[in-house]
C-alpha positions in Angstrom: 109.6 79.9 214.9 109.5 76.1 215.7 112.7 74.5 217.0 114.6 71.9 215.0 113.5 69.3 217.5 109.9 70.0 216.7 110.2 69.1 213.1 112.6 66.1 213.1 113.1 62.8 214.8 110.6 61.3 217.2 108.9 64.7 217.8 107.7 65.0 214.2 103.8 65.0 214.3 102.0 62.0 212.9 99.6 62.0 210.0 96.6 61.8 212.4 97.7 64.8 214.3 98.2 66.8 211.2 94.8 65.8 209.9 93.1 66.7 213.2 94.9 70.1 213.6 94.1 71.3 210.1 90.8 73.2 209.9 88.2 71.6 207.7 87.4 74.9 206.2 90.8 75.1 204.7 90.6 71.7 202.9 88.4 71.6 199.9 87.2 68.2 198.5 89.8 68.3 195.8 92.6 68.8 198.3 91.6 65.9 200.6 93.3 63.2 198.4 96.5 65.2 198.5 96.2 65.4 202.3 95.9 61.7 202.6 99.0 61.1 200.4 101.0 63.5 202.5 99.9 61.9 205.6 100.9 58.5 204.3 104.4 59.8 203.5 104.8 61.3 207.0 103.7 58.0 208.6 106.2 56.1 206.6 109.0 58.5 207.5 108.0 58.3 211.2 108.2 54.5 211.1 111.7 54.6 209.6 112.8 57.1 212.1 111.7 54.8 214.9 113.6 51.9 213.3 116.8 53.9 213.1 116.8 54.5 209.4 116.8 57.9 207.7 114.0 58.8 205.3 114.8 58.1 201.7 117.7 55.7 202.6 117.4 51.9 202.2 117.8 49.7 205.2 121.1 47.9 205.6 119.7 44.3 205.7 115.9 44.2 205.3 114.6 47.6 204.4 111.3 49.2 203.4 110.6 51.2 200.3 108.4 54.3 200.7 105.3 52.3 199.8 106.1 49.7 202.5 107.3 46.7 200.4 110.2 44.8 201.9 113.4 44.7 199.9 116.7 42.9 200.2 120.0 44.5 201.0 120.7 47.6 198.9 122.8 47.3 195.8 126.3 48.7 196.3 127.0 52.0 194.8 129.4 52.0 191.8 132.8 53.4 192.7 133.6 56.8 191.2 135.2 56.5 187.8 138.7 57.9 187.4 140.1 59.1 184.1 143.0 56.8 183.0 146.4 58.2 183.8 148.4 58.7 180.6 152.0 59.6 180.2 152.8 63.2 179.1 152.8 63.7 175.4 156.6 64.2 175.3 157.2 60.8 176.9 154.8 58.6 175.1 156.3 55.9 172.9 155.3 56.2 169.3 156.6 53.0 167.5 155.3 54.1 164.2 157.0 57.5 164.3 160.2 55.9 165.5 160.1 53.4 162.7 159.5 56.1 160.2 162.5 58.0 161.5 164.8 55.0 161.2 163.6 54.4 157.6 164.2 58.0 156.7 167.7 57.9 158.1 168.5 54.7 156.2 167.1 56.1 153.0 169.4 59.2 153.4 172.4 57.0 154.0 171.7 54.9 150.9 171.4 58.1 148.9 174.7 59.2 150.3 176.4 56.0 149.2 175.0 56.6 145.7 176.3 60.2 145.6 179.7 59.3 146.9 180.1 56.7 144.2 178.8 59.0 141.5 180.3 62.4 142.5 183.2 61.6 144.9 183.7 63.0 148.4 184.3 66.7 147.8 181.5 67.1 145.2 178.8 65.4 147.2 176.5 67.9 148.9 173.5 67.7 151.2 171.3 69.1 148.4 172.5 66.2 146.2 171.6 63.7 148.9 168.2 65.2 149.5 167.3 65.2 145.8 168.5 61.6 145.4 166.4 60.5 148.4 163.4 62.6 147.2 163.4 64.7 150.4 163.9 68.3 151.3 167.1 69.8 152.5 165.4 70.5 155.8 164.7 66.8 156.4 168.4 66.0 155.9 169.4 68.7 158.4 166.8 67.4 160.8 168.2 63.9 160.8 171.9 64.6 160.6 172.4 68.4 161.1 175.5 68.6 158.9 177.3 66.9 156.0 180.0 65.7 158.3 177.6 63.8 160.6 175.8 62.3 157.6 179.1 61.0 156.2 180.3 59.6 159.5 177.0 57.7 159.9 177.3 56.5 156.3 180.8 55.1 156.9 179.7 53.5 160.2 176.9 51.8 158.4 179.2 50.4 155.7 181.7 49.3 158.3 179.1 47.6 160.5 177.6 45.8 157.5 181.0 44.6 156.3 182.1 43.4 159.7 178.9 41.6 160.4 179.0 39.9 157.0 182.5 38.4 157.2 182.2 37.4 160.8 178.9 35.5 160.0 180.7 33.8 157.1 183.6 32.6 159.3 181.2 31.4 162.0 179.1 29.4 159.6 182.2 27.7 158.2 182.7 25.7 161.4 186.0 24.9 163.2 188.2 23.9 160.3 190.8 26.7 159.6 190.9 26.0 155.9 187.1 26.3 155.6 187.1 29.4 157.7 189.8 31.1 155.6 188.0 30.1 152.4 184.8 31.6 153.7 186.5 34.8 154.8 188.1 35.5 151.4 184.9 34.6 149.5 182.8 36.9 151.7 184.7 39.9 150.2 183.1 39.2 146.9 179.6 38.5 147.9 177.1 40.3 145.7 175.5 42.0 148.8 178.9 43.6 149.8 180.8 43.9 146.6 178.8 46.3 144.5 179.9 49.2 142.3 178.2 51.8 144.5 179.6 50.5 147.8 183.1 50.1 146.4 182.9 53.7 145.2 181.8 54.9 148.6 184.6 52.9 150.3 187.2 54.4 148.0 185.9 57.9 148.7 186.3 57.4 152.5 189.7 55.7 152.0 190.9 58.9 150.3 189.9 61.0 153.3 190.9 58.7 156.1 194.5 60.0 156.3 193.4 63.5 157.1 190.3 62.7 159.1 190.9 60.8 162.4 187.2 59.9 162.8 187.2 58.0 159.4 190.6 56.4 160.2 189.3 55.2 163.6 186.2 53.7 162.1 188.1 51.9 159.4 190.9 50.8 161.8 188.5 49.2 164.2 187.3 46.8 161.5 190.7 46.4 159.9 192.5 45.3 163.1 189.9 42.6 163.9 189.9 41.4 160.3 193.7 41.2 160.1 194.0 39.4 163.4 191.5 36.8 162.2 193.5 36.3 159.0 196.8 36.0 160.9 195.3 33.4 163.2 194.0 31.3 160.4 197.3 31.5 158.5 199.2 30.4 161.6 197.0 27.2 161.7 197.6 26.5 158.0 201.2 27.6 157.5 203.9 24.9 156.8 207.0 24.8 158.9 209.3 27.7 157.9 206.5 29.8 156.5 205.9 33.3 158.0 202.2 33.2 158.7 202.1 36.9 159.5 203.6 37.8 156.2 201.2 35.4 154.4 198.3 37.1 156.1 199.4 40.6 155.1 199.7 39.5 151.5 196.2 38.0 151.5 194.7 41.3 153.0 196.6 43.4 150.4 195.5 41.1 147.6 191.9 41.5 148.6 192.1 45.3 148.8 193.8 45.4 145.4 191.1 43.4 143.8 188.5 45.7 145.2 190.4 48.8 143.9 190.7 47.1 140.5 187.0 46.4 140.4 186.2 50.0 141.0 188.8 51.5 138.6 188.4 49.0 135.7 184.9 47.4 136.0 184.9 46.5 132.3 188.2 44.6 132.6 187.4 42.7 135.8 184.1 41.3 137.0 183.2 40.3 140.5 183.2 36.6 139.7 186.7 36.9 138.1 188.0 38.7 141.2 186.6 35.9 143.4 188.3 33.3 141.3 191.6 35.1 141.5 191.4 35.4 145.3 190.7 31.7 145.7 193.5 30.8 143.3 195.9 32.7 145.6 194.8 30.6 148.5 195.5 27.4 146.4 199.0 28.7 145.5 199.9 29.6 149.1 198.4 26.6 150.9 198.3 23.7 148.3 197.9 21.1 151.0 194.6 22.6 152.1 192.9 24.0 149.0 192.0 23.2 145.4 190.2 25.6 143.0 187.0 23.9 144.1 187.5 24.6 147.8 189.0 23.3 151.0 190.2 19.7 151.1 190.1 17.3 154.0 192.7 18.2 156.6 195.9 16.3 155.8 197.7 14.3 158.4 200.4 16.2 160.2 203.9 15.8 158.7 205.8 12.9 159.9 202.6 10.8 160.5 201.2 8.2 158.1 
């Protein structure tokens, strides 16, 4: 058996040696062209070996193809492609699915408001809410798990909406205390807040707040901030000798009473009439600052021309 050195590197036989060593009797005329092609390949390989290049590999600067034509530097090989790394399915963000979930929850909350206004607190069931929303009972359980959790989220939604509405109204009125109080009172009768269905839901929760601390806490958080704002504005507008805290309590109770009247006797009192009554109360309490048409220019302090 020939050694490895005898068939590789500089010791590989040349084409001439192979041709001379092969017996002529073993090569037919039809095989001679093949012999010449094989010899040419061996010669080319031998040349590349002597130049320090492996057979079948292009040169680093000025190489030679198997047929001997000079070529430029070889084209770089493309780097191996890697599959893009993606987050696990459980951690991928699905905005569309999240939006759908929020929409479903809001639809169920709106249906709960309708059922509270229609049936009252005790008679409202998850089945009623599901039917009103056009969903299955299982969807309601998936989003809220229980009636209590659904009702808490409904009350929180109402409370957040109410708070955001009156605070925005006060802020938009500017720095004048009379304009701010006028805006605060008027906001209670805005058609986006003062609707029959929302008044009915509010009254349903008010009836349960005494025995349910969660409801009481949600309502109190809003009531405390609201009353503190009314007290502050009344202090700025009260005449000497007037009890601004008492005036503020009367205004708050007047507004709550009008809401209750709107719910109990909607045929006798309309929203526009309730708004006019609330504004008239401000005129009667602070005549120096209000007319039935709205706040007047701030009068000069007493004792000054």
